[in-house]
C-alpha positions in Angstrom: 110.0 87.1 97.3 112.2 84.0 97.5 113.4 83.0 94.1 111.9 86.0 92.3 114.1 87.3 89.5 114.9 90.9 90.0 115.4 93.1 87.0 114.1 96.5 86.2 111.3 96.4 83.7 110.2 99.5 81.8 106.8 99.7 80.1 107.1 102.2 77.3 103.7 103.5 75.9 103.8 105.8 72.9 100.9 107.5 71.1 99.6 110.5 69.2 96.7 112.5 70.5 93.5 112.9 68.6 93.4 116.3 67.0 92.4 119.1 69.3 92.8 117.1 72.5 96.2 118.4 73.8 94.7 120.4 76.8 92.5 117.5 77.8 95.5 115.2 77.7 97.4 117.6 80.1 94.5 117.4 82.5 94.2 113.6 82.4 98.0 113.0 82.7 98.0 115.1 85.9 95.1 113.1 87.1 97.1 109.9 86.5 100.0 111.2 88.5 97.7 112.4 91.3 96.0 109.0 91.3 99.3 107.3 92.0 100.0 109.7 94.9 96.6 109.1 96.3 96.7 105.3 96.0 100.0 104.3 97.5 98.7 100.7 98.1 98.7 100.3 94.3 101.5 102.7 93.1 104.0 101.2 95.6 104.8 98.8 92.8 105.9 101.6 90.5 109.5 102.5 90.8 109.3 105.6 88.6 106.8 107.2 86.1 107.9 109.6 83.4 105.9 111.5 80.7 107.6 112.9 77.6 106.8 114.5 74.3 109.0 113.7 71.3 111.1 116.7 70.4 112.9 115.9 67.1 112.9 113.0 64.7 110.9 109.8 64.7 107.9 108.8 62.6 105.4 110.1 63.1 106.6 113.3 64.8 105.1 114.5 68.1 104.5 111.3 69.8 103.9 111.2 73.6 105.7 108.7 75.7 104.9 107.3 79.2 107.6 105.2 80.8 106.7 103.2 83.9 109.5 101.5 85.7 109.0 98.4 87.8 111.5 96.5 89.9 110.4 93.2 88.4 107.8 91.6 86.2 106.1 90.3 89.4 105.7 93.9 90.6 104.3 94.9 87.3 101.8 92.1 87.5 100.8 93.0 91.1 100.3 96.6 90.0 98.1 95.8 87.1 96.0 93.3 89.0 95.2 95.9 91.6 94.8 98.8 89.2 92.3 97.0 86.9 90.0 96.3 89.9 89.8 99.9 90.9 86.7 101.8 89.7 88.3 105.2 90.0 91.2 104.1 87.8 88.9 102.5 85.2 87.1 105.8 84.8 90.4 107.7 84.3 91.6 105.1 81.9 88.5 105.3 79.8 88.8 109.1 79.5 92.5 108.9 78.7 92.0 106.3 76.0 89.3 108.4 74.4 91.9 111.1 73.7 94.4 108.8 72.0 94.6 108.0 68.3 94.5 104.2 68.9 96.0 103.6 65.5 99.3 105.1 66.8 99.3 103.4 70.2 102.3 101.2 70.9 103.2 99.4 74.1 106.6 97.6 74.6 108.5 96.2 77.6 112.2 96.9 78.0 114.5 95.4 80.6 117.6 97.0 82.1 121.0 95.8 80.7 124.2 96.0 82.8 122.2 97.5 85.7 124.6 96.7 88.4 127.5 98.0 86.4 126.0 101.4 85.5 124.6 101.9 89.0 128.0 101.4 90.5 129.5 103.7 87.9 126.9 106.4 88.7 127.7 106.1 92.4 131.4 106.5 91.7 130.7 109.6 89.6 128.6 111.1 92.4 131.4 110.5 94.9 133.9 112.3 92.6 131.5 115.3 92.2 131.1 115.5 96.0 134.9 115.4 96.5 135.4 118.1 93.9 132.7 120.3 95.6 134.6 120.0 98.9 137.9 121.0 97.3 136.5 124.1 95.5 
């Protein structure tokens, strides 16, 4: 897109599960990932998707975290515009939300700082590792 500001955007969702719903959450999270694989016309706007469980610290303890990375806010908007029109997704979303303690749900957006710098640094580190592998 001409004139579109490019910056990585991360949507960070955190929550606690309703008591006794852990197994059901595993099932629904797998469905969410499988949905993305099945619907590339929608998920093509997602750069990465990661699912975590808090290990130590924080309040309250045991939160789950879903981090969705987009190349830009425009890609995020395109993704959600398509997603919210899809009947299959809406059924998955309804089931997922029913498992979450909504009083603990938090959604925030983060943007990447010094992206060009750390990406170049990461590439340089990879080059050094490859050279060391050749030497050894």
